[in-house]
C-alpha positions as CSV (number, residue, x, y, z in Angstrom):
1,M,0.0,0.0,0.0
2,M,2.8,2.4,0.9
3,Q,4.5,1.9,-2.5
4,L,1.3,2.7,-4.3
5,L,0.9,5.8,-2.2
6,E,4.4,6.9,-3.3
7,V,3.9,6.0,-7.0
8,I,0.6,7.8,-7.5
9,P,2.0,11.3,-6.6
10,K,4.9,10.9,-9.0
11,C,2.5,9.9,-11.8
12,L,0.2,12.9,-11.0
13,L,3.2,15.2,-10.9
14,V,4.5,14.0,-14.2
15,A,1.0,14.5,-15.7
16,L,0.7,18.0,-14.3
17,V,4.2,19.0,-15.5
18,A,3.5,17.6,-18.9
19,I,0.3,19.6,-19.2
20,A,2.2,22.7,-18.1
21,I,4.9,22.1,-20.7
22,I,2.3,21.7,-23.5
23,T,0.4,24.8,-22.6
24,D,3.6,26.8,-22.1
25,I,4.9,25.8,-25.5
26,K,1.5,26.5,-27.2
27,S,0.4,29.7,-25.4
28,R,3.4,30.7,-23.3
29,R,1.2,30.5,-20.2
30,I,0.8,28.0,-17.4
31,N,-2.7,27.8,-16.1
32,N,-3.2,28.9,-12.5
33,K,-5.9,26.2,-11.9
34,L,-3.4,23.5,-12.9
35,I,-0.9,24.9,-10.4
36,L,-3.5,25.1,-7.6
37,V,-4.5,21.5,-8.2
38,G,-0.9,20.5,-8.1
39,I,-0.2,22.4,-4.9
40,L,-3.2,21.0,-3.1
41,S,-2.4,17.5,-4.4
42,G,1.2,17.7,-3.3
43,I,0.2,18.8,0.2
44,C,-2.4,16.0,0.5
45,F,-0.1,13.3,-0.7
46,S,2.7,14.5,1.5
47,V,0.4,14.5,4.6
48,G,-0.9,11.1,3.5
49,I,2.6,9.7,3.4
50,R,4.3,11.6,6.2
51,G,1.5,12.5,8.5
52,L,1.3,16.1,9.8
53,T,5.0,16.6,9.2
54,G,4.0,16.4,5.5
55,I,2.8,20.0,5.8
56,I,6.3,21.1,6.8
57,Y,7.8,18.9,4.0
58,S,5.5,20.4,1.3
59,G,5.7,23.9,2.8
60,S,9.5,24.0,2.8
61,G,9.6,22.8,-0.9
62,F,7.0,25.4,-1.8
63,I,8.8,28.3,-0.1
64,F,12.2,27.2,-1.3
65,G,10.9,26.9,-4.9
66,F,9.8,30.5,-4.6
67,V,13.1,31.6,-3.1
68,L,15.1,29.9,-5.9
69,M,13.0,31.4,-8.7
70,I,12.2,34.9,-7.5
71,V,15.5,36.6,-8.6
72,P,15.4,35.2,-12.1
73,F,11.8,36.2,-12.3
74,L,12.5,39.8,-11.1
75,L,15.4,40.0,-13.7
76,G,12.9,39.1,-16.4
77,Y,14.4,35.7,-17.2
78,L,11.3,33.7,-16.2
79,G,7.6,34.2,-16.1
80,G,5.4,34.0,-13.1
81,G,4.0,30.6,-14.3
82,D,7.5,29.2,-14.2
83,V,8.0,30.3,-10.6
84,K,4.6,28.8,-9.6
85,L,5.5,25.5,-11.4
86,L,8.6,25.0,-9.4
87,M,6.7,25.9,-6.2
88,M,4.1,23.3,-7.1
89,I,6.9,20.7,-7.7
90,G,8.3,21.6,-4.3
91,C,5.0,20.7,-2.6
92,F,5.4,17.1,-4.0
93,L,9.2,16.8,-3.4
94,G,10.2,18.9,-0.4
95,F,13.1,21.2,0.3
96,S,16.2,19.1,-0.6
97,A,14.8,17.6,-3.8
98,I,13.6,21.0,-5.1
99,L,17.1,22.3,-4.8
100,N,18.4,19.4,-6.9
101,V,15.6,19.8,-9.4
102,Y,16.6,23.5,-9.7
103,I,20.2,22.7,-10.4
104,Y,19.3,20.2,-13.1
105,M,16.7,22.7,-14.5
106,A,19.2,25.5,-14.6
107,I,21.6,23.3,-16.6
108,A,18.9,22.2,-19.0
109,G,17.6,25.8,-19.3
110,G,21.1,27.1,-20.0
111,V,21.7,24.5,-22.8
112,F,18.2,25.2,-24.2
113,S,18.8,29.0,-24.1
114,F,22.2,28.6,-25.7
115,A,20.7,26.6,-28.6
116,V,17.9,29.1,-29.1
117,M,20.5,32.0,-29.1
118,I,22.5,30.1,-31.8
119,K,19.4,29.4,-33.9
120,T,18.1,33.0,-33.7
121,G,21.5,34.7,-34.2
122,E,21.4,36.3,-30.8
123,L,24.5,34.6,-29.5
124,K,26.8,36.8,-31.7
125,R,24.9,40.0,-30.7
126,S,25.1,39.0,-27.0
127,L,28.8,38.2,-27.1
128,I,29.5,41.6,-28.9
129,K,27.5,43.4,-26.2
130,I,29.3,41.7,-23.4
131,K,32.7,42.5,-25.1
132,N,31.6,46.2,-25.4
133,Q,30.6,46.3,-21.7
134,I,33.9,44.8,-20.7
135,V,35.8,47.3,-22.8
136,C,33.8,50.3,-21.4
137,L,34.3,49.0,-17.9
138,I,38.1,48.7,-18.4
139,Y,38.6,52.1,-20.2
140,Q,35.8,54.2,-18.7
141,G,35.3,52.5,-15.3
142,N,31.5,52.1,-16.1
143,I,29.1,50.8,-18.7
144,E,26.7,53.8,-18.7
145,G,27.3,54.5,-22.4
146,I,25.8,51.1,-23.4
147,A,23.6,50.3,-20.4
148,N,20.4,51.4,-22.1
149,E,20.9,49.4,-25.3
150,T,18.5,46.6,-26.2
151,P,18.5,43.6,-23.9
152,L,21.1,40.8,-24.4
153,V,18.5,38.3,-25.4
154,Q,15.3,39.4,-27.2
155,S,13.6,36.0,-27.6
156,S,12.4,33.9,-24.7
157,I,11.9,30.2,-24.2
158,P,9.0,28.2,-22.7
159,Y,10.8,27.5,-19.4
160,A,8.4,24.8,-18.3
161,L,10.3,22.4,-20.6
162,P,13.7,22.8,-18.8
163,I,11.8,22.6,-15.5
164,G,10.3,19.3,-16.6
165,I,13.6,18.0,-17.8
166,G,15.2,19.0,-14.5
167,L,12.5,17.0,-12.6
168,I,13.0,13.8,-14.8
169,W,16.8,14.3,-14.7
170,Y,16.7,14.4,-10.9
171,W,14.6,11.2,-10.7
172,V,16.9,9.4,-13.2
173,C,20.3,10.6,-11.9
174,G,19.6,11.3,-8.2
175,P,20.6,14.3,-6.1
176,I,23.6,16.4,-7.0
177,L,23.7,17.9,-3.5
178,N,22.8,15.9,-0.5
179,T,21.2,18.2,2.0
180,V,20.2,17.6,5.6
181,L,16.5,18.1,5.1
């Protein structure tokens, strides 16, 4: 019975993340109702498996998912749906697992973004801008002259895909970091 109670949440989580990936690719949005269902399901399964300590388990994953994603969100690298998706995954997996999923997700997202930059021709523009910023910094002591230029990357990617890849990668390869929680 306990094994079934541990398999069902994983299957549900995979289904929820798959739906999020599909909608993110199609419409560049992740449905809030999907996230809410996932958050509540993650908490319920966690309590069912761990008892009342499941609330702390899910809550720590939820909060840490937010903490990990808020800076990239505020810098404009991710959308709000991406933040909420990792928070939802945190409700299922808890604190230490969400940190590992985040690391795998960041690697997958970096590779995916790099590929998109090559395909769209933005890699060359970005490297030139970085070179110009370094030159200005060295010779002028600041980058004010080029700080208001167009952003380094003009296209964006549906980040639910790297998040999903990070989740599967974590399950296949195991933790990168072993944390105490």
